[in-house]
N, C-alpha and C positions, 0 to 999 in steps of 0.2 A: 289228529291221530287217526286211528283205524276207523272210528265212526265217520269222520269226515270223508275218508277214502271210500267207504261203503256208500255214503250219501251221494257222492258224485260219480259212482259207478266204477271206480278204480279197483274195488275189491268186492268179491261175492259176499253177501250178507250171511250166508250159511255155508261155509267151507266144509267139505267132507272130511271131518277130523277122525283119524284112526283111533282105536282104543288106547287109553293112557295107562301105563303101568305105574302104580303108586308105590313108592319106596318109603317105608317108615324109618326115619333117621334117629328116632329116640334111642339113646344109649349106645349108638354106633359111632365109630370113628369115621373120618372121611375116607380112609383106606378101605374100611369094610363096606361103606356105601358104594364106592367106586367099583370094588370087586364084585359086588352083587349085580351092578348094572352090566359090567362086562360079561358076567356069566350068563345073563339073560340075552345078550346079543348073540351068543353062540358062535357059529362058524363065520358069520358075517363080520365079526370083529377083525378077521384076518383078510377078508376080501374087499372091505370097504362098505361104509354105510353112512347115512345121515342120522344123527342122534340129537333129539331136542330134549332139553332139560328145563323144567319149569318148577315153580313152587313159591311160596310166600317169602318175602325178605326175611332173612334170619335163619332159613333152613339149611344153609350151607351150600348153595348152588355154586358160588365162585370157587370155593375150596374143592368141591367135588370135581368141577371141570378141570382144575389144575392136576388132580390125581389121575383123571381119565386121560389127560394129555400124555402123562408118563406111562400109562398102561397100554394104550392103544397104538398100534403101528401106523405110520404115515398119517398122523393125526393133525388136523387143522382146526383151530378155534376161530369160528367166523364172528366178525363184528360188523354191524351196519355203520359204525362210526365214520369210516373213511368213505363210504358211499355218500352219506349226507354231506361230508366235507367236500367231496368232489363236485356234487351238484351245486353246493353253495359257491364254490370257486367259479363254476360255469355261470351261475346266476349273477354274481358280482361282475364278472367279465362282460357279460351281456349288457348290464346296465352302464358300465364304463364305455362300451362301444356305442351305445345309444345316446350317451351324454345325459343320462337321467340318474337321479339319486336311487340307491337301492331301496326297494320297498316291496311289500307283499303285492301291492297293486301293479307294480311293474312286471311281476312274474305272473302273467296270465296263464290260463290252462294251455293255450297254444304254445306259449314260450316254454312252459315246463315240459311239455311233450317233446319239444325240440331239444331241450337240454338233456333229457333222459336218453335220447337217441345218440348223444355224444359219448355215452358210457358203454363199454363192452367188457366182458369178462372172458378170459381164455388164457392160453399159454403164450407167453411172450419171452423169447430167449430161453425156452425150455422150462419156464416156471409160471405157475398160475398167477395172474395179476389183473388189476383193473386198469383199463386204458381210457384216458380222457382224450378224445379227438374231436375238436370242434371249437368254435369261437376263437380261432387262431391258435389254439393249444393242441399239442400232441405230447402227452405225458403219461408215464407209468406211475401209478400210485405208490408203489414200493420205493420209488426214487425221490418222491416229494412228500412222503407222509410226515416227516419231521421238520420240513422246511416250509414250502409253499402252503401246504394244507394247515399249517399251524399259525399262519399269519393272522394278525388281528382282523383284517378285512374279511377273512373267512370265519374265524371263531365267533365274532360278535353277531354274525348273521345266520348262524346255523339254526337257532330255534325257529326262525321264520320259515326257512326252507324245510326243516324237519316236519313242521306242522302241516305243510301243504303237499308233502311228497311221501307220506308214510306208505301208501299203497304201492307206488312205483318202486320204492326201495325194498319193500317186502318181496315183491315179485322178482326183482333183480337178485336178491339174496337167495331165494329159493332156486332160481335157475343156476346160480353159481355153485350152490351146494350140490346140485344134481350132477353138474359137470365134474366136480372133484370126486364125487362118489363113483361115477362111471370110470374114473381113472384109478380107482383102487384106494382112494383116501377115506379116512374116517373123519367126518365133519361134525364138529360139536357146535350146537347153536343153543345158547342159554338166554332166557328172558321171560317175558310175560306171555301167558297163554293166548291173549288177544292177538299177538303178533305171530307166535309160533304155530297157531292153528292154520296158517296159510302155507306152511311148509309140508309137503307131502312126504311122509315117511312112516313106516310101521314101528319105528323105534322111538316111542314117546315115553318119557319118564317124568314123574312129578314127585318131588321130595315133600314129605308130609311129617307132621308131628301130631300125635293123638290129642295132645293138650296144647292148643295154640298159645296159652298163657306163658308157656316155656319160652316162646320167642321174646316176649317182653322181658322175662327174667334174664335171658341171655344178653339182651341189649343193655339192661341195667348193669349187669356184671361188667360188660365191656366199658361202659361209661365210668364205672367205679375204678376199674383197673387203669384206664387211661389217666384219670385224675390222680390216682395214687402214684403211678409211674412218674408223672411230672413232679409231684411233691418230693418223691424219693430222689429223683435225679438232681434236684436242686440242693439236696442236703449232702454234707460230706460224711459218708459212711465209713471212710477209711480209718477213722479214729475211735469208732465205737465197738469194733469186734463183731463176731458172728451173732452173739446174743443181742447186742445193741442194734444190729442191723435188722434182725427179726422184729424187734420192738418198734423200730422206725417204720417198717413196712406195715405192721399191724395198725399203728397209729394213723398212717396215711390212708389206709383202707377205711378205717373208722371215720375219719374226717370226710372222706369222699361220700360215704354212705349218709352221714348226717347232712351234708350239703344237698343231697338229692331229696331229702325229706323237708328241707326248708321251704316254706310257702313262697310262691312267686310274689314280687312286689305288686301292689294294687295298680290297676290301669289308670293312668291319669286321664281324666275326662277333659275334652277341649272346652274352653270357655265359651259360654253362650254368646 
């Protein structure tokens, strides 16, 4: 991860992080939170900016990003996923050409540096895209995102490449975001602060809750609703009427809550 990238000198151990604007999401809808963020962007929302959004899991980052995409003009939501997939494709292709099995040992620092140089970001055919050029490949990510980049030989090896290329991918993402911002786009980047700290922008937001225990309560409620929904969907409610349907839903929720309170089965100790 980022610690490894710092240890090998790929990332600065102390990036110059701009002040973070904390947004309390307690009692607010996603529309209200997104509206608050857009208001703080001011005029730059219409000229283009890079906006980073961080916060604990369960604070609503994903939903807020979806709302921001609808509110901001020329909005792009950046994801590092296809960058990691592109590097993995290059790494697998390198190993195939060398006639060696794919492994972390086969992707030395020198090889990784060579693979990173095979990636570029810019406008191709009038649209921003990632180009893969090298190792006998010349591809645009937008054209292979749902085909070649989803092949098993890529998917199963992503964790290995992701672990060793965090620093390089973070730098690539920051450069791509700045290119799009300069072209008047609003670029949304959502994730962990450890990664977002390496993206230079004055528009940094963190979603917070004054009582962190609320996050646990939300997760519990989500688990309850998912279990109850499955229970109700398996039942035939067409024959019970509205009152009966309400009773079925209540019973399903109660059953789901009771299941959450049941103790876990004891761990079986291995025989001596």
